[in-house]
C-alpha positions, 0 to 999 in steps of 0.5 A: 225913806224920808228923814223928816218923819213926823210921829203919829199922834192920835187926837180923840175928839168927842162930839156932844151928840155921841156923849148925849146919845150914850147918856140917853141910852144909859138912862133908858137901861137904868129905867128898864131895870125895875121893870125886869124886877117886876117881870122876875117877881111875876114869875116867882111866888108871891111871897118872894116878889119883893125880894126879886124887885129888891134884887134887881134894884140892888144890882144897880148899886153893884154895877155902879160901884164896879 
């Protein structure tokens, strides 16, 4: 056993490409959410269509706060 053992340090270095890809995927998912609302409103009655779209868009606000 060596007495001059160095403590192990974990240095995490983020690369710009990784961050850019994550932000791009996040933007694509956020653009997809209103489309899901339109999909759900197409399966509901016509009088409930606006509430289904608003429900999907309000989910963005809830997830952002969380």
